[in-house]
C-alpha positions as CSV (number, residue, x, y, z in Angstrom):
1,X,-9.0,21.3,-0.9
2,X,-7.8,18.5,-2.7
3,X,-11.1,16.7,-3.2
4,X,-11.5,14.0,-5.7
5,X,-15.1,12.3,-6.3
6,X,-15.8,8.7,-6.0
7,X,-16.1,7.0,-9.7
8,X,-18.8,5.1,-10.5
9,X,-19.7,1.4,-9.5
10,X,-17.4,-0.7,-11.5
11,X,-18.5,-3.5,-13.7
12,X,-18.3,-7.2,-12.2
13,X,-15.6,-8.8,-13.1
14,X,-15.8,-12.4,-14.7
15,X,-14.2,-15.1,-12.7
16,X,-11.0,-16.3,-12.4
17,X,-10.0,-18.2,-15.3
18,X,-5.7,-17.9,-15.9
19,X,-3.2,-18.8,-13.2
20,X,-0.4,-16.2,-12.2
21,X,2.6,-17.8,-10.6
22,X,4.8,-15.6,-8.3
23,X,8.6,-17.2,-8.5
24,X,11.4,-16.3,-6.1
25,X,14.7,-17.3,-4.4
26,X,13.5,-14.6,-1.6
27,X,10.2,-13.8,-0.4
28,X,8.1,-13.5,-3.8
29,X,7.8,-9.6,-3.3
30,X,9.2,-7.7,-5.8
31,X,8.3,-10.4,-8.6
32,X,4.4,-9.9,-6.9
33,X,4.8,-6.1,-6.9
34,X,6.1,-6.6,-10.5
35,X,3.1,-9.0,-11.7
36,X,0.4,-6.5,-10.0
37,X,1.9,-3.3,-11.3
38,X,1.3,-5.4,-15.4
39,X,-1.9,-7.5,-14.3
40,X,-3.6,-4.4,-13.4
41,X,-3.5,-2.8,-16.5
42,X,-6.8,-5.7,-17.2
43,X,-10.0,-5.9,-16.9
44,X,-9.7,-9.5,-16.0
45,X,-9.5,-12.0,-12.8
46,X,-6.4,-14.1,-11.9
47,X,-5.5,-17.1,-9.7
48,X,-2.5,-16.1,-8.1
49,X,0.2,-18.3,-6.5
50,X,2.8,-17.2,-4.6
51,X,6.2,-19.7,-5.1
52,X,8.8,-17.9,-2.7
53,X,12.6,-19.5,-1.8
54,X,13.1,-21.2,-5.1
55,X,16.8,-21.4,-4.3
56,X,17.7,-24.9,-5.6
57,X,17.3,-27.3,-8.7
58,X,14.8,-29.8,-6.5
59,X,12.6,-27.0,-5.4
60,X,12.8,-25.7,-9.2
61,X,11.6,-28.4,-11.1
62,X,9.3,-29.3,-8.9
63,X,7.5,-25.8,-9.6
64,X,7.8,-26.3,-12.8
65,X,5.9,-29.7,-12.4
66,X,3.3,-27.5,-10.6
67,X,3.2,-24.9,-13.1
68,X,2.4,-27.7,-16.1
69,X,-0.3,-29.2,-13.6
70,X,-2.0,-26.3,-13.5
71,X,-1.3,-25.8,-17.3
72,X,-2.8,-29.2,-17.8
73,X,-6.3,-28.6,-15.5
74,X,-6.6,-24.7,-16.9
75,X,-6.3,-25.8,-20.2
76,X,-4.1,-22.9,-20.6
77,X,-0.7,-21.7,-20.3
78,X,0.1,-19.9,-16.6
79,X,1.8,-16.8,-16.3
80,X,4.9,-16.8,-14.4
81,X,6.9,-13.4,-13.1
82,X,10.0,-14.8,-11.6
83,X,12.6,-12.8,-9.9
84,X,15.2,-15.5,-9.9
85,X,18.7,-14.9,-9.6
86,X,21.2,-18.3,-11.4
87,X,20.5,-18.9,-14.2
88,X,20.3,-22.5,-13.7
89,X,17.0,-21.8,-12.0
90,X,15.8,-19.1,-14.2
91,X,16.4,-22.2,-17.1
92,X,14.4,-24.8,-15.7
93,X,11.8,-22.8,-14.2
94,X,11.7,-21.9,-18.3
95,X,10.7,-25.3,-19.8
96,X,7.6,-25.1,-17.8
97,X,4.3,-25.0,-19.9
98,X,3.8,-21.0,-19.3
99,X,3.9,-17.6,-20.7
100,X,7.2,-16.3,-18.8
101,X,8.2,-13.1,-17.8
102,X,11.7,-13.0,-16.2
103,X,12.8,-10.0,-14.2
104,X,16.8,-10.6,-14.9
105,X,16.2,-11.0,-18.9
106,X,13.9,-8.1,-19.3
107,X,15.5,-5.6,-17.3
108,X,18.9,-6.5,-15.6
109,X,20.2,-8.0,-18.9
110,X,19.7,-4.9,-21.1
111,X,20.5,-2.5,-18.0
112,X,24.4,-4.3,-17.8
113,X,24.6,-3.8,-22.1
114,X,24.0,-0.6,-21.8
115,X,25.8,0.3,-18.7
116,X,28.7,-2.1,-19.3
117,X,29.0,-3.6,-16.1
118,X,28.1,-6.9,-14.0
119,X,25.3,-6.8,-12.1
120,X,26.2,-8.7,-8.4
121,X,23.3,-11.3,-9.6
122,X,23.0,-12.0,-5.4
123,X,20.1,-13.9,-4.5
124,X,17.7,-12.1,-1.6
125,X,19.8,-9.0,-2.6
126,X,16.6,-6.6,-2.9
127,X,16.1,-7.4,0.6
128,X,18.8,-7.8,2.4
129,X,18.4,-4.5,4.1
130,X,18.7,-5.0,8.2
131,X,21.0,-3.3,8.4
132,X,20.5,-0.2,6.3
133,X,20.0,3.0,7.3
134,X,16.8,2.8,5.3
135,X,15.5,-0.1,7.4
136,X,16.2,1.3,10.2
137,X,14.5,4.8,9.3
138,X,11.0,2.4,8.1
139,X,11.4,0.1,11.4
140,X,11.7,3.7,13.4
141,X,8.6,4.9,11.9
142,X,6.3,2.3,12.0
143,X,7.2,2.1,16.2
144,X,5.8,6.0,15.9
145,X,2.7,5.9,13.7
146,X,1.8,3.7,16.4
147,X,2.5,5.2,19.7
148,X,0.9,8.1,18.2
149,X,-2.1,6.2,16.4
150,X,-5.4,7.5,16.6
151,X,-4.2,10.2,19.0
152,X,-2.1,8.5,21.8
153,X,0.0,10.7,22.6
154,X,1.4,14.0,21.7
155,X,4.8,13.7,23.1
156,X,7.6,14.6,19.7
157,X,5.1,15.5,17.6
158,X,8.3,17.8,16.6
159,X,9.6,14.9,15.5
160,X,6.6,14.1,12.5
161,X,6.6,14.6,9.4
162,X,2.9,14.6,9.0
163,X,0.0,14.4,11.0
164,X,-3.5,12.7,9.7
165,X,-6.7,13.9,11.2
166,X,-10.6,13.5,9.9
167,X,-13.2,12.0,11.3
168,X,-12.9,8.3,13.1
169,X,-12.7,5.6,10.5
170,X,-11.6,7.9,7.6
171,X,-8.3,6.3,6.2
172,X,-6.3,7.9,9.2
173,X,-4.6,4.8,10.3
174,X,-3.9,2.4,7.5
175,X,-2.3,5.6,5.4
176,X,-0.1,6.4,8.3
177,X,1.1,2.8,8.7
178,X,1.5,2.8,5.0
179,X,3.4,6.3,5.0
180,X,5.4,4.2,7.6
181,X,6.7,1.5,6.6
182,X,7.0,2.0,2.7
183,X,8.8,5.4,2.8
184,X,9.8,5.4,6.6
185,X,7.2,8.6,7.1
186,X,6.8,9.7,10.9
187,X,3.1,9.9,10.8
188,X,1.0,10.3,13.7
189,X,-3.0,10.7,13.3
190,X,-5.6,12.4,15.2
191,X,-9.3,11.6,15.1
192,X,-11.6,14.9,15.4
193,X,-14.4,14.1,17.6
194,X,-17.6,15.8,18.4
195,X,-16.0,17.9,21.5
196,X,-13.4,19.3,19.1
197,X,-16.7,20.4,17.0
198,X,-17.9,21.7,20.0
199,X,-15.0,24.1,21.3
200,X,-14.8,25.0,17.1
201,X,-11.2,23.9,17.3
202,X,-8.2,22.3,16.2
203,X,-7.3,19.6,18.8
204,X,-5.0,21.9,21.5
205,X,-1.5,19.5,21.0
206,X,-1.8,20.4,17.2
207,X,-2.0,23.6,16.9
208,X,2.3,24.4,16.9
209,X,2.0,21.9,14.4
210,X,-0.6,23.1,11.6
211,X,2.5,23.1,8.6
212,X,2.5,19.3,9.3
213,X,-1.3,18.7,9.1
214,X,-3.0,16.6,5.9
215,X,-6.8,15.8,6.6
216,X,-8.8,12.8,5.4
217,X,-12.4,12.7,4.9
218,X,-15.0,10.3,3.3
219,X,-18.7,9.9,1.6
220,X,-21.2,10.0,4.7
221,X,-22.7,6.2,3.3
222,X,-19.5,4.8,3.5
223,X,-18.3,6.3,6.8
224,X,-21.9,4.7,7.6
225,X,-21.1,1.7,6.1
226,X,-17.3,0.8,7.6
227,X,-19.1,1.9,10.8
228,X,-21.6,-0.5,11.0
229,X,-19.4,-3.0,10.7
230,X,-17.2,-1.9,14.5
231,X,-20.9,-0.8,15.4
232,X,-24.2,-2.0,14.3
233,X,-27.3,-0.1,14.7
234,X,-25.1,2.4,16.7
235,X,-25.4,6.5,17.0
236,X,-21.9,6.3,15.9
237,X,-22.7,5.2,12.7
238,X,-26.0,6.5,12.5
239,X,-26.1,8.1,8.8
240,X,-27.7,11.6,10.1
241,X,-23.9,11.7,13.2
242,X,-21.4,10.6,10.1
243,X,-23.2,13.5,7.9
244,X,-22.7,16.3,11.0
245,X,-19.4,15.0,11.6
246,X,-17.8,14.8,8.0
247,X,-19.2,18.7,7.8
248,X,-18.4,19.9,10.9
249,X,-14.6,18.8,9.9
250,X,-14.4,19.8,6.9
251,X,-15.7,22.9,7.8
252,X,-12.5,23.1,10.5
253,X,-9.5,21.9,7.8
254,X,-10.8,24.8,5.1
255,X,-11.0,27.4,8.1
256,X,-7.0,26.1,9.6
257,X,-6.5,26.1,6.2
258,X,-5.4,22.7,6.6
259,X,-4.8,20.6,2.9
260,X,-7.4,18.0,2.4
261,X,-8.8,14.9,0.3
262,X,-11.7,12.2,0.3
263,X,-10.4,9.1,1.0
264,X,-14.0,7.4,-0.2
265,X,-12.8,5.8,-4.1
266,X,-8.5,6.4,-3.5
267,X,-6.4,3.3,-2.4
268,X,-4.0,3.5,0.1
269,X,-1.3,4.5,-2.0
270,X,-3.3,6.8,-4.2
271,X,-3.4,8.4,-0.8
272,X,-0.1,8.2,0.4
273,X,1.4,9.4,-2.9
274,X,-1.3,12.6,-2.6
275,X,0.6,13.2,1.1
276,X,3.8,12.9,-0.2
277,X,3.1,15.2,-2.5
278,X,1.6,18.2,-0.8
279,X,3.8,17.0,2.0
280,X,6.9,17.1,0.7
281,X,8.7,16.0,3.2
282,X,12.8,15.5,3.8
283,X,13.2,12.1,4.9
284,X,11.0,11.1,1.2
């Protein structure tokens, strides 16, 4: 079992009092991912603004104007995470009244010096994957996960990299889709339901694939809260029923030797990382 106890209640964060811009010549996803990773280290709240497709001088000057307007209103310099490739566009943005975090100046240029090779400096290169094998694998994995969501199909389970099991609303579907989209992992998921507990057996379609199974559980109070959002006041969402289903599911997973963890206090990213570490699929 990989049960992870819920963390204590977080201290309320203060109101957002600093603006962060994610500036990119493409979608801005890379800049946003980089920025979120860095900003998550600070117990502060930030107002976030994405400025994608800044790929001309006119757009760069417009972005600079917007950044300066925010600096004037806030009375504080905004923070800018930039993944602009072209030096002339980056130079314009750097004229703004902001604290600048430039992906290329921070990482690419030092690597050019260390490797003795110039980077391609190609706009949108990190997302130019339409014809790549990796992209095709991710699309295939997403389609597989959608077709095998919530026990919809037993077909082609031999092709699955992982099969997630757990009670309804324990986090199986979002985890399956995250694994597919981020890693190209073919993830099926099956709910464990009262009929399974009465039979005291795994769903019959899973018996031959036990090595691929990974279980998710959740605290009863949290499960009841989530289910009440979907079906308020129902037996399905009642705390007593939630406790029963969770206890039976955990008992079954222990008996069957299934690896499992609690999703209660974990993000999708943390759950996925644990699953990848445990399952170690070849497609990773």
